[in-house]
N, C-alpha and C positions, 0 to 999 in steps of 0.2 A: 228320111232321106237322111236326117242326123238324128245318130245313135250314141249314147256317152252310156260309156258303165264302169259303175264303181272307180271315178276319176278324183285321182290324189293331182296337185299341183301345189307347188313352192316357189318361191321367189326369196334370194339369198338365204338358203335354207328355213326361210320359214312358211310352214305348211298352210296353203290360205283354205285349198278346196279340199275340204275332207270326205272320200265316199259320192260324190255325185252321181246320182241316175237321172239320163233324159232323152227322151226320144220326142222327136220331131216328123212328124212324115211327113212325105210329100205333097206339097199344098196347103199345107195349114202354116198359118202366121201365128207365133208365140214372144211374148215380152217379155223378160228378166226382169222381176222388181223387186225393190228392196233395201234395206237402209244403207247410208252409208258405212262404206267399209265389210260388208256383207260378202264381197269376192264376184259382185257382176262384173266392173272393167277385168279385173283378175281373167271372168270364166270367156272372156271374148281375147283376152290376147294370150290364152291356152290353146283356145278352138282354133285361130287363124298362125300360129304357132312363132308368136314373137319370143325375140330370144331374150334370154335370163329368165323365162320361165320354163320351170323343170315338173313334165308329169314323172309324177315318182310310181303311179300304181294306174293300173285302168287301160280303158281304148277310147277313142273318140273316129268313129265310121262317120261316111259322108258318102253316099250315095252308095253302100254297099263296098266300099274302100277303106282297108283300116290309113286312115292320116296323121296318125299319134307322131311317127318319127318323122315325116313329111318335112321339107323345109317350107318356109314360107311362100317362097315362089311357086313350087309344085302345087302348095293347096290352091292357090291365085289360079292357077290354069286349070282347074277342076271347076273354079266359081266362088270360090271361097276365100274371101276377104274380109278384110277390116278398115273402111270406111269412116273417115270423121265427119261429125257435123259441125260447123263453121255458122 
């Protein structure tokens, strides 16, 4: 369902994600855990396509479709979006 290959991403010219690989098959639930500043929020923003976060290398596939260059609204139409907890 979600496949990330050799993902490199930056914000304001600072590389935050450096070669991440991740695969979450359909029907599975995974949790991303780590210390503050390890890139968890950055990863979620990059997957959702948030402005200001640039993928410099690698790809993100959702349901077999490359979404790396899609706008956030296109990703949301596929069912992939970021919801905040309040």
